[in-house]
C-alpha positions in Angstrom: 82.4 101.6 96.3 84.7 101.5 99.3 86.7 104.7 100.5 89.9 103.9 102.2 91.6 107.0 104.9 95.2 106.1 105.8 96.1 108.1 109.1 99.3 107.5 111.0 101.9 108.3 109.3 104.8 110.8 110.5 108.2 111.7 111.0 110.0 109.5 113.3 113.9 109.3 114.3 115.7 105.7 113.1 114.5 103.0 115.5 111.2 104.3 116.1 108.0 103.1 115.6 104.5 103.9 114.0 101.2 102.3 113.5 99.5 103.4 110.5 95.7 102.9 110.1 93.7 102.7 107.2 89.3 102.8 107.7 87.4 101.3 105.4 83.7 102.2 104.3 82.5 99.3 104.6 82.7 95.6 106.3 86.0 94.3 105.3 85.1 91.0 107.0 84.6 89.6 103.3 87.3 91.3 101.8 89.4 89.1 99.5 92.4 90.5 100.6 93.7 93.6 102.5 97.3 95.0 102.5 99.9 97.7 102.5 102.0 99.5 99.7 104.5 101.9 99.7 106.4 103.8 97.2 109.8 105.8 97.9 110.7 109.0 95.2 111.8 107.3 91.9 110.9 104.2 92.5 108.0 101.8 91.5 105.2 101.0 94.2 106.0 97.7 96.0 104.0 95.0 98.6 104.9 95.5 102.3 102.7 93.3 103.8 99.2 91.6 102.8 96.2 89.2 104.7 94.9 87.1 102.1 93.2 83.8 102.2 94.0 83.5 106.0 97.9 83.9 104.8 99.9 86.6 105.9 103.2 87.8 103.8 105.4 90.6 104.5 108.2 92.0 102.2 111.7 90.3 102.9 113.4 93.7 104.3 110.4 93.8 106.8 110.2 90.5 108.1 111.1 91.1 112.0 109.6 94.8 112.1 106.4 95.1 110.9 103.1 93.5 111.7 99.9 94.0 109.9 96.3 93.5 111.1 93.3 93.9 111.4 89.9 94.8 113.7 87.0 93.4 111.6 84.6 95.1 114.0 86.1 98.4 113.0 86.8 97.6 109.3 90.1 98.9 110.2 93.6 97.4 108.2 96.7 98.3 110.5 100.4 98.0 110.0 102.4 98.4 112.9 106.2 99.4 112.0 109.2 99.0 114.9 112.6 99.4 114.5 111.9 102.1 111.4 114.8 102.7 109.1 115.6 105.6 106.6 115.1 103.3 104.0 111.7 102.6 105.1 110.9 106.6 104.3 107.7 106.6 101.7 104.0 107.4 100.9 102.4 104.2 102.5 98.6 103.2 101.1 96.2 101.0 101.9 94.9 98.3 99.4 91.8 96.3 99.2 90.5 93.5 97.2 86.6 92.6 96.8 85.0 90.3 95.0 84.9 86.7 93.6 88.4 86.0 92.4 87.3 86.0 88.9 86.1 89.6 89.2 88.1 91.2 92.0 87.9 95.1 92.3 90.6 96.7 93.8 90.6 100.0 96.3 93.4 102.2 97.1 93.9 104.6 99.4 94.8 108.6 99.3 98.4 107.6 101.1 100.5 108.8 104.1 103.9 109.9 104.2 106.1 108.2 106.8 109.6 109.5 107.0 112.8 108.1 109.1 115.3 110.8 109.7 117.5 111.9 112.5 
């Protein structure tokens, strides 16, 4: 089992910044993939950014504004969010996949609320 605990959400004005953190209960060095997803009220959960196989991919709408990074020594994944917009309002979830490609196990955090409003 892997526990993922997000933090860093909150209320911010449009144009502001937040940094989300996701602390894992085990080493993330061997993870197959780690990423951030979000879910707005009444909408499906969507991928925001993901690190997999040495590559990073972002949702088109956050490119140039959000940056995903990780600190293996701290077993922590980050999402730096700049130039936030009201449409970025959502619950943000940390996600991690561990194991071989043919038998991955997926873990989710409990989510952290991000509200962008004036």
